[in-house]
C-alpha positions in Angstrom: -39.5 62.3 33.7 -36.6 64.0 35.3 -34.1 66.3 33.7 -31.5 63.5 33.2 -34.0 61.3 31.5 -35.0 64.1 29.2 -31.4 64.9 28.2 -30.7 61.1 27.7 -33.8 60.8 25.5 -32.7 63.9 23.5 -29.2 62.5 23.1 -30.5 59.1 21.9 -32.7 61.0 19.4 -29.7 62.9 18.1 -27.7 59.6 18.0 -30.4 57.8 16.1 -30.7 60.7 13.7 -26.9 60.6 13.1 -27.0 56.9 12.8 -29.9 57.1 10.3 -27.9 59.7 8.3 -24.9 57.4 8.2 -27.1 54.5 7.0 -28.6 56.7 4.3 -25.2 57.9 3.2 -23.9 54.3 3.0 -27.0 53.3 0.9 -26.5 56.3 -1.4 -22.9 55.3 -2.0 -24.0 51.9 -3.4 -26.8 53.3 -5.5 -26.3 52.5 -9.2 -26.7 55.0 -11.9 -27.2 54.4 -15.6 -24.0 54.8 -17.6 -25.7 55.0 -21.0 -29.0 54.6 -22.6 -30.0 52.7 -25.7 -33.0 52.8 -28.0 -34.3 50.6 -30.8 -32.9 53.1 -33.3 -29.4 52.2 -32.1 -30.0 48.7 -33.4 -31.8 49.8 -36.5 -28.7 51.9 -37.5 -26.6 48.7 -37.4 -29.1 46.7 -39.4 -31.5 45.0 -36.9 -35.3 45.0 -37.4 -36.6 46.2 -34.1 -40.3 46.4 -35.0 -41.3 43.3 -32.9 -38.8 43.6 -30.1 -40.7 44.2 -26.9 -39.8 46.5 -24.0 -38.9 43.6 -21.7 -36.2 42.5 -24.1 -35.0 46.1 -24.4 -34.7 46.4 -20.6 -32.7 43.1 -20.5 -30.4 44.4 -23.2 -29.9 47.8 -21.4 -29.1 45.9 -18.2 -26.4 43.9 -19.9 -25.1 47.0 -21.6 -24.2 48.3 -18.1 -22.4 45.1 -17.4 -20.2 45.6 -20.5 -19.6 49.4 -20.3 -15.9 49.0 -20.5 -16.2 47.6 -24.1 -16.8 49.6 -27.2 -20.5 50.6 -27.4 -20.9 49.4 -31.0 -19.3 46.1 -30.4 -21.3 45.5 -27.3 -24.5 46.5 -29.1 -23.7 44.0 -31.9 -22.8 41.3 -29.4 -26.0 41.8 -27.4 -28.1 41.8 -30.6 -26.8 38.4 -31.4 -27.1 37.1 -27.9 -30.8 38.1 -27.8 -31.3 36.7 -31.3 -32.6 40.0 -32.6 -33.8 39.8 -36.2 -31.7 41.4 -38.9 -33.3 43.5 -41.7 -33.6 41.3 -44.8 -31.9 43.9 -46.9 -28.8 45.5 -45.4 -29.4 49.3 -45.2 -26.8 52.0 -45.4 -25.7 53.2 -42.0 -27.6 56.3 -41.0 -25.7 59.4 -39.8 
């Protein structure tokens, strides 16, 4: 390998490194981040019985929460509880503080 080929190979290596950095930067710009988190207790507070609600349903609800983040958290929580047909407590409890 002559000197010109070595320099070209090094330049291509630098170019590919720069190109790879640009690809990673573009990917990072589109990476989603959680806006909020929810737990079963959030639903319990507003009167839903979460004892038999599985983690899969909770993940689905959390995903939809992200879709509705521009709305009021409480209203969205109530709406999603109804959409997922979550059971209400038989006796309405006083809201916890």
